[in-house]
N, C-alpha and C positions, 0 to 999 in steps of 0.2 A: 428382375422378378424371378429368377430361376432358383431351384433349391441349392442349399448350400453343399459344399462339397463334403463327402463322407470321409471322416478320418480313416487312414489307411490301418487296416488291421493287421499287417506283417511289420516286421523290423525293416529298417531300411537296406540291411544286407540279405534280404530274402525275396524270392519270388514263387509264384505260385501257378499252377495249372490244375483244372478241374475238368474231368471227362465224365459225363452223365450217360445213363442207359447204355451200359456195356452189357452186352448178352451173356453173361456167365454168372454163376453164382458167387456170392461174396466169399465163400469159403475158398474156392479155388483160386480166385483173384488174390486173396491175402496170402496164399502159399507162395505166389511170385513176387508180391509187393514185399514181403517180409524178407525176401532174399537181396534186395537192393538198398534196404534201409541203412543209412549211416556210411555209405559207399561213396567214393568219389565218382562223379558223373562219368568219366570216361570208362571207369571199370564197370559201372552199371550198365551202360550202353553196350559194352562188350558182352556182359553176361546175358543181356537180354536177346542181343543178336544171336547167341548160339544156343539159346535155351530151347528146349524140345517142346514146351507147352504152347498150346494154340494161342493162349491170349497175351502172350510175351511180346507179340508185334504191336498191340494195341497200347500196352503199358509203355513201350519203347517210344511210340508216337507222343504219348502224353508228357514223357520225361523230356524229349526233344522240344516240346512246345514250352515247358517250362524253363528249359535252358535259353531258348530263344526270347521269352519274356524277361529273363534276367539281364540278357545281353543289350536287347533293344530298348526295353522300356525303364530299366533301373539301373543301367551302365555298370552292371558287375562284371568282373574279370571271369570268364568262363574256364579258365584253367585252375581256379581255386574254388570251384563248387562242389559241395557234397548235397546228397538226398538227405535232407534233415527230417523230412516226413514223408511218409508214403501210406496213407490210411484210406481203408475200404469202407464205404457204407452201403446200406440197402438202398434198393429203388424198388420200382413197381415189381408185382409179381403176375404174369398171366395165368389165369387158371383154367385148365382144360380138363376134359375127362375122357375116359374111354370105357365102353361097356365091358361088364364082368358078368360073371355066370348069376344065374336066378335073378335076374332084371337089377342088379346092383351095379355101381358105379366105381370105376377106379379113378383118384383124383391124380392130376398132373400138375405141378406147380413148375412153371419157367420163370426163374429168377432173373433180375436185372441187378447191376451193382453201379456204384459211384466211386471212382477214384480220384483222390486228391494227392497232389505231389508238391512239396514245398522244398525248393533248393536254397541253400544258404551259402555265402560266401565266407570262407574262414581264412584269416591271414596266417600265413605259415611263421613260425618262430624262427627267427635268424639266428 
C-alpha cells in the first residue's frame, strides 16, 4: 500500500547534492560555483581549499557530499568524476530596516541561496 518509487531524475552515471539556506547572496555564491564547473573533482577540491572567499568552505562541503553520494549510493569511480553542474538558486530573503533621516526607513535585504552540485562519471578514452 505504499507509494510507487519515483523515477530517478538523473542519469545512471550522475550523483547530486543540494544545500539549502546558505547565508550568502546568489551573486556571490555563483562567482565561486562558476570557477569549479567542468573541472575534475580533485582539482575543484584543491581550488576550493585554497580560495580566499568565505563561502568556499560551504561549497567544498557540498561537493564532498556529492562525491560521497556518487561513491556510496551509485557505485561510481571517484577518480573519474567531474563537476557537471554547479548551479545557484534564490532562497528566502530576510527583510530588515534601519532608521534614516526625517522619519524614513532604509531597507536591508539579507539574501539566502541554494546550491546544487551534480557530479558525472566520464570514461577516459584509451
